[in-house]
N, C-alpha and C positions, 0 to 999 in steps of 0.2 A: 477586342482579348480572345485569346482563345483557350475555348471550355468546350473542347470535344474532350478528354478526359473527363472532367466535374460529372462528378455524381449529379440523379438526377434533386432536384431542390426538395424535394421533402426529406430524401436521405442524409441531404449534408445538413439539416436543419434537425435528424437526425442525431448525428452525431455530436453539433457542437454542441443539443439540448445536454447527452449526457455530459459531457464536459465540466458546459455551467451545470447542473444541478449535483454532481458526481458530491458526498457529503462521509465525512468518516463519522462512521453510526458507531456509538457508545454505549446510546440508554432506550433508543428505539428498537431492538432485536423483538419480535410476537416469537410465539409458540409454539410457532407453523415447520414443517417439515420438509426443505429443499431436495427435490428429487433428485437420481441416480442422476437423468438426462440433460437435466442445466447442468451441473455440479461441470458435468462432461463438457456439454457445449463454453462452460468459463475459462473449464482448463482447455480448452482447446482451444482460444483466444490466447491467453496469456500464450501458450507451445509459437504463435504465429506472428511474436513481438519480432524485432531488429532483434540478433546476435551475431556478436565483431565476430568477424570468420567463420561466418555460418558453428559457433561450435555449441550451441544452444546448451549452455552451459548450467540449466535448473532443472530443479526436480520438487515436488508438490504430496506431499509428504499431506494426508485428510486425516482429521481427525473428528471423531465423532461419543469414543465414552467419556465417558460423564468421569470417572476417576483420573486421569490422565490430562480432562479439562481444567481439573483442579489442583493437581501438582504445579502448573503453570501457571494458575490464579495464584497461588503460594507467593509461585517466583515475584510474581508483578507485584504483589504486594509489598516484597522485601524493599524491590526497588522504586517505589513508588512509596513507602517511607525514607528512605535514603532521600530519594528525590526534591524528594518536600524541603527537606535541609537545607537545599540548594537558593532557595529563596530568601531574601527578606518578608522580613516577618505581615506586610502589608500581603505581598504578593503569595505566600505561604497561604495562609489563610484561604484563598480564593483558590490560590493550586488544588488543596485539599478539599473543593468545593467540586470540581469538576468529576466529573464519572469518566473512567481514562477507556477503559475497558469494558468489553461484552462480550468473557471467553464464557462465561457458562448460559448466560444467558443466550448464546445464538447455537443455533442447532451445528454449524459446522463451523472445524477453524481450521486453519491452512497454514503448517512453515511452508517457506519458498525459500531455498537455498542455493547458492553455486558454488554449482561442485570446477576449483579453477583447473584439474588439471584433466578434464574431459581427453581433450584430446590431443593431450598433447602439450613442452613444455616452448614450443613454436605457434603462434598463433596468426594468421593475416588481420594485422588490422592491431595490435595488443603489441605488437613488439617494441615501442618505444611507452606505450603511454596500456600497462599492462591491468591498469583496475576500471576495461572498457569490459571486460566482460560482467562484473560486479552493477556496472550501467547499464548493459544488455539482462540481467536479470529483473531491474529494476523495473524495466521496459514492459518485462513482462505480465510483474502487477499493476503498473498502468494501464496496461490493455485487459484486462481479469475482472478491476479497477468500473470500468469506464463500461465492459459487456457486461458486471453483474447491473450497472445501474437502467440500464438499458432494462432490464429484464426484473428488474422492479425489484429487485433487490441490493438489502446494504451490505457493506463491511466496512470493516472495522482496525488499522491497522493498531500491533498493541508493541508503539520499541518500546518500553518502561519497563523494561525485561535484562538480564543479564545475560548474554550468550549461551556463557558454560551451563546453566542453569538448565538451556534448551537444546545444549549438547548433554546434556546426561542425560534427562529424560527422556528423548527419539533417538541417545545410541546413535550419535552422529557418526560417522566417519573421519578424518582429519581432511582428509580434503576437501571437502565440502564446507564451508563458510555459510551461517545465517544473513536471509536476503532482510526476509518479512514474515514475522506472525499477523497472521488475518482471521476477523471472526465473520462470520458470514449468515446472513440468511432473509428472511421477511422482516419488514417494519411493518408501526406500525405508522410515521408519516416521515420524512424527508427533511428535513429543514431545512426553510426558505434561505439561510444563511452559513456557513460556517458556524461554529458554537463560540470560539470560542472569539471568531471575529463577534458575533454577537452580546458575546459579555464585556467586550470591551476588554478583552485581555492583549490584546494589537492587533491595528485598523488594518483596510488592506492598503496596502501600498498603488501611489496613481503610477500606471504603466509609462506615461511622455516624459516621467524621470528615471527610468529604470533603461530606455530604450535612448544608446549611446549609435552617432555615425561616423564612420571611419577609421576615430581613434577613440579610446577611453576616453567620456567625461562630455567629446561633444554630443551638442543639442543641434536636433531641426534648425535650422535657421529659419 
């Protein structure tokens, strides 16, 4: 086995630990500020994500103002109520019982966008798959999330909000697309398992049933 370029064992364990213990945080934020130094480290980790054609299409909009957070929270409530009506009665009541954001409780909110026009109309790697810039920006989100977990900081992704609401609040230019609205801060604890899994909303799927070999549906012999 060629391990020439592998990290030392302790560093490898740290990477896997961050992955396995990362959680979507909503209810566990505590009233403790996050230093500018740490915010800079998290943003730097995000900025070092892979990007198609090295176009680095992301922007990071840091939000700390309580009035702005309140506007975002109102947008969440509107979308949250709309979403509840999409579930059947049993699921609807369970859904309404979940806390699905920490917009006002977290000391830092972060809007991450993708500028689809950043390096012009023709980009290496995006010529036949134009959506790759969006996926690149999602990689930046994951980089930040894992770095935050390593720092002992929780991150929650607020996806229950209409993009046009965020566009209006933050005066976004037409060329950018909203990718993620994140809540960031220290937490009282990290849940042992994802909260929706713990609540029985859905189970964790068996990895063996999701892996195929050579062609779709062909499992390991």
